[in-house]
N, CA, C and O atoms as CSV, one atom per row, in Angstrom:
chain,resi,resn,atom,element,x,y,z
A,1,MET,N,N,-7.858,14.311,22.936
A,1,MET,CA,C,-6.926,14.602,21.872
A,1,MET,C,C,-7.209,16.000,21.300
A,1,MET,O,O,-6.289,16.793,21.096
A,2,TYR,N,N,-8.474,16.285,21.050
A,2,TYR,CA,C,-8.831,17.583,20.483
A,2,TYR,C,C,-8.380,18.715,21.409
A,2,TYR,O,O,-7.814,19.706,20.948
A,3,LEU,N,N,-8.628,18.571,22.706
A,3,LEU,CA,C,-8.260,19.626,23.653
A,3,LEU,C,C,-6.742,19.848,23.692
A,3,LEU,O,O,-6.280,20.986,23.773
A,4,ARG,N,N,-5.989,18.779,23.636
A,4,ARG,CA,C,-4.526,18.920,23.638
A,4,ARG,C,C,-4.056,19.678,22.393
A,4,ARG,O,O,-3.216,20.572,22.491
A,5,TYR,N,N,-4.590,19.327,21.241
A,5,TYR,CA,C,-4.232,20.023,20.007
A,5,TYR,C,C,-4.682,21.484,20.088
A,5,TYR,O,O,-3.942,22.394,19.713
A,6,PHE,N,N,-5.905,21.694,20.583
A,6,PHE,CA,C,-6.453,23.047,20.682
A,6,PHE,C,C,-5.576,23.926,21.566
A,6,PHE,O,O,-5.243,25.045,21.176
A,7,TRP,N,N,-5.197,23.448,22.736
A,7,TRP,CA,C,-4.380,24.241,23.648
A,7,TRP,C,C,-2.999,24.515,23.056
A,7,TRP,O,O,-2.416,25.570,23.304
A,8,HIS,N,N,-2.486,23.591,22.293
A,8,HIS,CA,C,-1.183,23.812,21.651
A,8,HIS,C,C,-1.274,24.953,20.637
A,8,HIS,O,O,-0.325,25.722,20.481
A,9,GLU,N,N,-2.403,25.065,19.955
A,9,GLU,CA,C,-2.565,26.029,18.868
A,9,GLU,C,C,-3.347,27.278,19.244
A,9,GLU,O,O,-3.577,28.136,18.392
A,10,LYS,N,N,-3.753,27.397,20.480
A,10,LYS,CA,C,-4.685,28.447,20.887
A,10,LYS,C,C,-4.308,29.839,20.391
A,10,LYS,O,O,-5.178,30.568,19.914
A,11,PHE,N,N,-3.061,30.222,20.488
A,11,PHE,CA,C,-2.651,31.573,20.101
A,11,PHE,C,C,-1.720,31.581,18.889
A,11,PHE,O,O,-0.957,32.528,18.698
A,12,THR,N,N,-1.780,30.543,18.082
A,12,THR,CA,C,-0.861,30.405,16.955
A,12,THR,C,C,-1.535,30.804,15.642
A,12,THR,O,O,-2.693,30.476,15.386
A,13,ARG,N,N,-0.772,31.521,14.824
A,13,ARG,CA,C,-1.182,31.840,13.451
A,13,ARG,C,C,-0.071,31.384,12.523
A,13,ARG,O,O,1.107,31.445,12.873
A,14,VAL,N,N,-0.447,30.930,11.349
A,14,VAL,CA,C,0.524,30.501,10.343
A,14,VAL,C,C,0.237,31.269,9.061
A,14,VAL,O,O,-0.903,31.346,8.602
A,15,ILE,N,N,1.294,31.832,8.496
A,15,ILE,CA,C,1.177,32.553,7.223
A,15,ILE,C,C,2.107,31.872,6.227
A,15,ILE,O,O,3.306,31.743,6.471
A,16,ILE,N,N,1.546,31.442,5.110
A,16,ILE,CA,C,2.338,30.800,4.061
A,16,ILE,C,C,2.416,31.753,2.874
A,16,ILE,O,O,1.397,32.171,2.324
A,17,ASP,N,N,3.623,32.079,2.498
A,17,ASP,CA,C,3.864,32.921,1.334
A,17,ASP,C,C,4.387,32.000,0.231
A,17,ASP,O,O,5.570,31.658,0.204
A,18,TYR,N,N,3.506,31.610,-0.662
A,18,TYR,CA,C,3.877,30.666,-1.719
A,18,TYR,C,C,4.844,31.294,-2.725
A,18,TYR,O,O,5.696,30.601,-3.281
A,19,GLN,N,N,4.717,32.573,-2.955
A,19,GLN,CA,C,5.584,33.235,-3.926
A,19,GLN,C,C,7.029,33.281,-3.436
A,19,GLN,O,O,7.948,32.979,-4.196
A,20,ASN,N,N,7.238,33.656,-2.177
A,20,ASN,CA,C,8.595,33.737,-1.617
A,20,ASN,C,C,9.012,32.461,-0.910
A,20,ASN,O,O,10.130,32.367,-0.403
A,21,GLU,N,N,8.123,31.480,-0.871
A,21,GLU,CA,C,8.357,30.189,-0.227
A,21,GLU,C,C,8.855,30.350,1.207
A,21,GLU,O,O,9.948,29.910,1.565
A,22,THR,N,N,8.016,30.996,2.010
A,22,THR,CA,C,8.299,31.139,3.436
A,22,THR,C,C,7.079,30.713,4.239
A,22,THR,O,O,5.940,30.822,3.785
A,23,ILE,N,N,7.350,30.230,5.434
A,23,ILE,CA,C,6.297,29.879,6.384
A,23,ILE,C,C,6.575,30.692,7.642
A,23,ILE,O,O,7.651,30.582,8.231
A,24,THR,N,N,5.621,31.497,8.047
A,24,THR,CA,C,5.765,32.315,9.238
A,24,THR,C,C,4.813,31.806,10.298
A,24,THR,O,O,3.618,31.650,10.046
A,25,THR,N,N,5.343,31.545,11.496
A,25,THR,CA,C,4.496,31.164,12.620
A,25,THR,C,C,4.513,32.305,13.623
A,25,THR,O,O,5.568,32.858,13.933
A,26,ILE,N,N,3.343,32.649,14.122
A,26,ILE,CA,C,3.198,33.718,15.106
A,26,ILE,C,C,2.462,33.135,16.293
A,26,ILE,O,O,1.350,32.625,16.162
A,27,ASN,N,N,3.099,33.214,17.461
A,27,ASN,CA,C,2.504,32.712,18.696
A,27,ASN,C,C,2.704,33.783,19.752
A,27,ASN,O,O,3.827,34.050,20.180
A,28,ASN,N,N,1.590,34.399,20.173
A,28,ASN,CA,C,1.641,35.563,21.075
A,28,ASN,C,C,2.512,36.627,20.425
A,28,ASN,O,O,2.161,37.122,19.354
A,29,SER,N,N,3.618,36.991,21.024
A,29,SER,CA,C,4.478,38.027,20.447
A,29,SER,C,C,5.695,37.437,19.729
A,29,SER,O,O,6.519,38.183,19.199
A,30,ASN,N,N,5.815,36.110,19.707
A,30,ASN,CA,C,6.942,35.459,19.035
A,30,ASN,C,C,6.600,35.160,17.591
A,30,ASN,O,O,5.503,34.698,17.277
A,31,SER,N,N,7.556,35.431,16.719
A,31,SER,CA,C,7.351,35.173,15.300
A,31,SER,C,C,8.597,34.494,14.743
A,31,SER,O,O,9.720,34.892,15.050
A,32,ASN,N,N,8.392,33.470,13.925
A,32,ASN,CA,C,9.486,32.747,13.283
A,32,ASN,C,C,9.202,32.651,11.796
A,32,ASN,O,O,8.083,32.346,11.383
A,33,ILE,N,N,10.216,32.910,11.004
A,33,ILE,CA,C,10.087,32.783,9.551
A,33,ILE,C,C,10.980,31.637,9.107
A,33,ILE,O,O,12.177,31.617,9.394
A,34,PHE,N,N,10.384,30.687,8.405
A,34,PHE,CA,C,11.105,29.510,7.918
A,34,PHE,C,C,11.164,29.553,6.396
A,34,PHE,O,O,10.205,29.935,5.724
A,35,ASN,N,N,12.331,29.145,5.870
A,35,ASN,CA,C,12.506,29.060,4.422
A,35,ASN,C,C,13.530,27.961,4.129
A,35,ASN,O,O,13.968,27.258,5.040
A,36,SER,N,N,13.900,27.818,2.884
A,36,SER,CA,C,14.841,26.758,2.491
A,36,SER,C,C,16.212,26.920,3.131
A,36,SER,O,O,16.925,25.935,3.323
A,37,ASP,N,N,16.584,28.137,3.460
A,37,ASP,CA,C,17.907,28.385,4.038
A,37,ASP,C,C,18.018,27.962,5.496
A,37,ASP,O,O,19.076,27.496,5.921
A,38,ASN,N,N,16.945,28.116,6.271
A,38,ASN,CA,C,17.065,27.830,7.702
A,38,ASN,C,C,16.371,26.544,8.153
A,38,ASN,O,O,16.414,26.214,9.338
A,39,LEU,N,N,15.738,25.817,7.242
A,39,LEU,CA,C,15.091,24.555,7.608
A,39,LEU,C,C,15.981,23.365,7.280
A,39,LEU,O,O,16.487,23.234,6.165
A,40,LYS,N,N,16.159,22.516,8.255
A,40,LYS,CA,C,16.910,21.267,8.054
A,40,LYS,C,C,16.015,20.228,7.398
A,40,LYS,O,O,16.400,19.589,6.419
A,41,HIS,N,N,14.811,20.065,7.950
A,41,HIS,CA,C,13.825,19.173,7.340
A,41,HIS,C,C,12.440,19.477,7.898
A,41,HIS,O,O,12.289,20.193,8.888
A,42,ILE,N,N,11.435,18.912,7.236
A,42,ILE,CA,C,10.039,19.027,7.649
A,42,ILE,C,C,9.506,17.623,7.851
A,42,ILE,O,O,9.660,16.769,6.978
A,43,GLU,N,N,8.885,17.377,8.988
A,43,GLU,CA,C,8.274,16.077,9.273
A,43,GLU,C,C,6.757,16.215,9.236
A,43,GLU,O,O,6.184,17.114,9.852
A,44,PHE,N,N,6.123,15.313,8.507
A,44,PHE,CA,C,4.665,15.241,8.471
A,44,PHE,C,C,4.255,14.009,9.264
A,44,PHE,O,O,4.536,12.886,8.847
A,45,HIS,N,N,3.601,14.202,10.390
A,45,HIS,CA,C,3.133,13.102,11.234
A,45,HIS,C,C,1.656,12.871,10.897
A,45,HIS,O,O,0.795,13.679,11.244
A,46,LEU,N,N,1.384,11.761,10.219
A,46,LEU,CA,C,0.061,11.512,9.645
A,46,LEU,C,C,-0.548,10.238,10.203
A,46,LEU,O,O,0.157,9.279,10.518
A,47,SER,N,N,-1.871,10.245,10.320
A,47,SER,CA,C,-2.593,9.083,10.826
A,47,SER,C,C,-2.903,8.106,9.697
A,47,SER,O,O,-3.208,8.506,8.574
A,48,THR,N,N,-2.819,6.819,10.021
A,48,THR,CA,C,-3.180,5.777,9.058
A,48,THR,C,C,-4.585,5.255,9.318
A,48,THR,O,O,-5.038,4.328,8.647
A,49,LYS,N,N,-5.276,5.844,10.284
A,49,LYS,CA,C,-6.633,5.397,10.611
A,49,LYS,C,C,-7.579,5.637,9.437
A,49,LYS,O,O,-7.352,6.516,8.605
A,50,ASN,N,N,-8.617,4.856,9.390
A,50,ASN,CA,C,-9.662,4.987,8.393
A,50,ASN,C,C,-10.363,6.334,8.576
A,50,ASN,O,O,-10.531,6.795,9.705
A,51,HIS,N,N,-10.771,6.963,7.481
A,51,HIS,CA,C,-11.403,8.287,7.550
A,51,HIS,C,C,-12.699,8.301,8.354
A,51,HIS,O,O,-13.179,9.379,8.705
A,52,ILE,N,N,-13.273,7.155,8.653
A,52,ILE,CA,C,-14.485,7.089,9.473
A,52,ILE,C,C,-14.140,7.284,10.951
A,52,ILE,O,O,-14.977,7.744,11.728
A,53,ASN,N,N,-12.924,6.939,11.337
A,53,ASN,CA,C,-12.480,7.069,12.722
A,53,ASN,C,C,-12.298,8.547,13.075
A,53,ASN,O,O,-11.696,9.288,12.298
A,54,PRO,N,N,-12.808,8.997,14.240
A,54,PRO,CA,C,-12.697,10.415,14.601
A,54,PRO,C,C,-11.261,10.903,14.804
A,54,PRO,O,O,-11.026,12.111,14.771
A,55,LEU,N,N,-10.303,10.010,15.012
A,55,LEU,CA,C,-8.920,10.423,15.201
A,55,LEU,C,C,-8.151,10.534,13.884
A,55,LEU,O,O,-6.972,10.886,13.876
A,56,TYR,N,N,-8.819,10.234,12.781
A,56,TYR,CA,C,-8.174,10.231,11.473
A,56,TYR,C,C,-7.562,11.588,11.119
A,56,TYR,O,O,-6.466,11.646,10.561
A,57,ASP,N,N,-8.251,12.660,11.433
A,57,ASP,CA,C,-7.810,13.992,11.022
A,57,ASP,C,C,-6.691,14.573,11.883
A,57,ASP,O,O,-6.144,15.626,11.555
A,58,PHE,N,N,-6.349,13.909,12.966
A,58,PHE,CA,C,-5.319,14.456,13.844
A,58,PHE,C,C,-3.932,14.097,13.319
A,58,PHE,O,O,-3.622,12.933,13.065
A,59,GLY,N,N,-3.128,15.108,13.170
A,59,GLY,CA,C,-1.758,14.962,12.726
A,59,GLY,C,C,-1.075,16.299,12.917
A,59,GLY,O,O,-1.714,17.273,13.313
A,60,PHE,N,N,0.200,16.355,12.643
A,60,PHE,CA,C,0.885,17.633,12.759
A,60,PHE,C,C,2.098,17.671,11.840
A,60,PHE,O,O,2.584,16.648,11.358
A,61,THR,N,N,2.560,18.886,11.622
A,61,THR,CA,C,3.746,19.140,10.826
A,61,THR,C,C,4.797,19.729,11.753
A,61,THR,O,O,4.514,20.658,12.509
A,62,LYS,N,N,6.007,19.190,11.695
A,62,LYS,CA,C,7.097,19.694,12.533
A,62,LYS,C,C,8.155,20.314,11.634
A,62,LYS,O,O,8.719,19.654,10.761
A,63,LEU,N,N,8.411,21.594,11.865
A,63,LEU,CA,C,9.453,22.307,11.134
A,63,LEU,C,C,10.718,22.267,11.981
A,63,LEU,O,O,10.720,22.759,13.109
A,64,CYS,N,N,11.777,21.698,11.461
A,64,CYS,CA,C,13.035,21.527,12.198
A,64,CYS,C,C,14.116,22.384,11.542
A,64,CYS,O,O,14.503,22.144,10.398
A,65,SER,N,N,14.595,23.379,12.274
A,65,SER,CA,C,15.574,24.307,11.719
A,65,SER,C,C,16.995,23.813,11.956
A,65,SER,O,O,17.225,22.912,12.762
A,66,HIS,N,N,17.936,24.408,11.251
A,66,HIS,CA,C,19.346,24.038,11.380
A,66,HIS,C,C,19.892,24.340,12.772
A,66,HIS,O,O,20.833,23.685,13.221
A,67,ASP,N,N,19.310,25.330,13.463
A,67,ASP,CA,C,19.808,25.683,14.797
A,67,ASP,C,C,19.174,24.848,15.912
A,67,ASP,O,O,19.357,25.151,17.091
A,68,GLY,N,N,18.435,23.805,15.548
A,68,GLY,CA,C,17.874,22.876,16.529
A,68,GLY,C,C,16.482,23.221,17.026
A,68,GLY,O,O,15.916,22.462,17.812
A,69,LYS,N,N,15.917,24.324,16.602
A,69,LYS,CA,C,14.567,24.690,17.019
A,69,LYS,C,C,13.550,23.866,16.247
A,69,LYS,O,O,13.730,23.564,15.067
A,70,GLU,N,N,12.474,23.511,16.946
A,70,GLU,CA,C,11.384,22.768,16.315
A,70,GLU,C,C,10.080,23.509,16.556
A,70,GLU,O,O,9.803,23.957,17.669
A,71,THR,N,N,9.296,23.630,15.521
A,71,THR,CA,C,7.990,24.259,15.620
A,71,THR,C,C,6.952,23.268,15.122
A,71,THR,O,O,7.077,22.713,14.031
A,72,ILE,N,N,5.926,23.052,15.936
A,72,ILE,CA,C,4.859,22.112,15.579
A,72,ILE,C,C,3.608,22.887,15.202
A,72,ILE,O,O,3.172,23.792,15.915
A,73,ILE,N,N,3.046,22.509,14.067
A,73,ILE,CA,C,1.790,23.087,13.596
A,73,ILE,C,C,0.802,21.933,13.458
A,73,ILE,O,O,1.016,21.030,12.649
A,74,THR,N,N,-0.267,21.953,14.232
A,74,THR,CA,C,-1.206,20.830,14.194
A,74,THR,C,C,-2.170,20.955,13.019
A,74,THR,O,O,-2.283,22.001,12.381
A,75,SER,N,N,-2.845,19.868,12.765
A,75,SER,CA,C,-3.806,19.809,11.665
A,75,SER,C,C,-5.044,20.658,11.939
A,75,SER,O,O,-5.870,20.836,11.044
A,76,LEU,N,N,-5.191,21.181,13.142
A,76,LEU,CA,C,-6.335,22.048,13.422
A,76,LEU,C,C,-6.247,23.368,12.676
A,76,LEU,O,O,-7.273,23.971,12.360
A,77,ILE,N,N,-5.020,23.830,12.389
A,77,ILE,CA,C,-4.888,25.100,11.672
A,77,ILE,C,C,-4.174,24.976,10.332
A,77,ILE,O,O,-4.181,25.919,9.541
A,78,LEU,N,N,-3.560,23.830,10.066
A,78,LEU,CA,C,-2.856,23.683,8.793
A,78,LEU,C,C,-2.841,22.231,8.349
A,78,LEU,O,O,-2.345,21.359,9.063
A,79,ASN,N,N,-3.376,21.981,7.189
A,79,ASN,CA,C,-3.275,20.663,6.585
A,79,ASN,C,C,-1.892,20.549,5.951
A,79,ASN,O,O,-1.451,21.460,5.249
A,80,TYR,N,N,-1.214,19.443,6.194
A,80,TYR,CA,C,0.157,19.275,5.701
A,80,TYR,C,C,0.278,19.499,4.197
A,80,TYR,O,O,1.325,19.938,3.722
A,81,SER,N,N,-0.760,19.209,3.458
A,81,SER,CA,C,-0.691,19.335,1.997
A,81,SER,C,C,-0.476,20.781,1.553
A,81,SER,O,O,-0.056,21.023,0.421
A,82,ASN,N,N,-0.761,21.745,2.434
A,82,ASN,CA,C,-0.550,23.153,2.089
A,82,ASN,C,C,0.924,23.507,1.937
A,82,ASN,O,O,1.260,24.467,1.244
A,83,ILE,N,N,1.807,22.743,2.579
A,83,ILE,CA,C,3.234,23.040,2.452
A,83,ILE,C,C,4.039,21.872,1.890
A,83,ILE,O,O,5.263,21.947,1.782
A,84,GLU,N,N,3.357,20.810,1.540
A,84,GLU,CA,C,4.046,19.622,1.027
A,84,GLU,C,C,4.822,19.901,-0.257
A,84,GLU,O,O,5.879,19.313,-0.483
A,85,ASN,N,N,4.310,20.782,-1.084
A,85,ASN,CA,C,4.917,20.997,-2.399
A,85,ASN,C,C,5.676,22.311,-2.538
A,85,ASN,O,O,5.982,22.734,-3.653
A,86,ILE,N,N,5.982,22.963,-1.412
A,86,ILE,CA,C,6.852,24.135,-1.479
A,86,ILE,C,C,8.155,23.793,-0.765
A,86,ILE,O,O,8.280,22.715,-0.183
A,87,LEU,N,N,9.098,24.678,-0.803
A,87,LEU,CA,C,10.409,24.470,-0.182
A,87,LEU,C,C,11.049,23.179,-0.709
A,87,LEU,O,O,11.379,22.275,0.057
A,88,ASP,N,N,11.212,23.119,-2.019
A,88,ASP,CA,C,11.723,21.909,-2.676
A,88,ASP,C,C,13.103,21.489,-2.196
A,88,ASP,O,O,13.433,20.304,-2.250
A,89,ASP,N,N,13.923,22.433,-1.725
A,89,ASP,CA,C,15.279,22.107,-1.286
A,89,ASP,C,C,15.333,21.526,0.125
A,89,ASP,O,O,16.398,21.119,0.591
A,90,VAL,N,N,14.198,21.486,0.799
A,90,VAL,CA,C,14.145,20.990,2.178
A,90,VAL,C,C,13.686,19.533,2.176
A,90,VAL,O,O,12.712,19.171,1.517
A,91,LYS,N,N,14.417,18.703,2.935
A,91,LYS,CA,C,14.059,17.282,3.051
A,91,LYS,C,C,12.707,17.162,3.759
A,91,LYS,O,O,12.460,17.824,4.767
A,92,LYS,N,N,11.846,16.314,3.219
A,92,LYS,CA,C,10.519,16.094,3.802
A,92,LYS,C,C,10.380,14.627,4.199
A,92,LYS,O,O,10.693,13.725,3.421
A,93,ILE,N,N,9.910,14.410,5.411
A,93,ILE,CA,C,9.779,13.067,5.969
A,93,ILE,C,C,8.329,12.852,6.378
A,93,ILE,O,O,7.755,13.682,7.083
A,94,LYS,N,N,7.731,11.744,5.941
A,94,LYS,CA,C,6.383,11.386,6.385
A,94,LYS,C,C,6.482,10.259,7.398
A,94,LYS,O,O,7.050,9.202,7.125
A,95,LYS,N,N,5.916,10.506,8.575
A,95,LYS,CA,C,5.890,9.499,9.633
A,95,LYS,C,C,4.436,9.117,9.859
A,95,LYS,O,O,3.589,9.970,10.125
A,96,LEU,N,N,4.159,7.820,9.750
A,96,LEU,CA,C,2.790,7.334,9.839
A,96,LEU,C,C,2.575,6.548,11.124
A,96,LEU,O,O,3.452,5.807,11.569
A,97,ASP,N,N,1.404,6.719,11.710
A,97,ASP,CA,C,1.003,5.963,12.897
A,97,ASP,C,C,-0.512,5.988,12.965
A,97,ASP,O,O,-1.152,6.811,12.309
A,98,GLU,N,N,-1.091,5.093,13.751
A,98,GLU,CA,C,-2.552,5.080,13.857
A,98,GLU,C,C,-3.075,6.315,14.568
A,98,GLU,O,O,-4.002,6.970,14.091
A,99,VAL,N,N,-2.478,6.634,15.713
A,99,VAL,CA,C,-2.884,7.804,16.485
A,99,VAL,C,C,-1.670,8.705,16.623
A,99,VAL,O,O,-0.592,8.246,17.002
A,100,ILE,N,N,-1.837,9.976,16.320
A,100,ILE,CA,C,-0.721,10.916,16.328
A,100,ILE,C,C,-0.817,11.795,17.571
A,100,ILE,O,O,-1.642,12.706,17.644
A,101,TYR,N,N,0.040,11.505,18.546
A,101,TYR,CA,C,0.110,12.305,19.764
A,101,TYR,C,C,1.156,13.390,19.566
A,101,TYR,O,O,2.171,13.175,18.905
A,102,LEU,N,N,0.901,14.552,20.142
A,102,LEU,CA,C,1.902,15.620,20.074
A,102,LEU,C,C,3.151,15.197,20.814
A,102,LEU,O,O,3.073,14.661,21.920
A,103,SER,N,N,4.295,15.431,20.216
A,103,SER,CA,C,5.551,15.037,20.874
A,103,SER,C,C,6.221,16.218,21.530
A,103,SER,O,O,7.287,16.069,22.128
């Protein structure tokens, strides 16, 4: 599980601008800026496992734009709580499962 998450995030950077309420993802030479205008919703995929279980910390955040693009940010580089309380105009969905596999 760790290796799959690691390879997904290997070249990814995330920049959160709390003042302007934007989330920028940079992967290699590709960059995407997300805000209230271009996001349809945000999904938080969270584990329900006990914190003693090693898979507890694995989860991801999926940014879904109006144009159908989806960007996944795993818990290895961003805890969902960092963006849970910004972008108030964007619908937020929490999806819970015991083990969170990348989709």
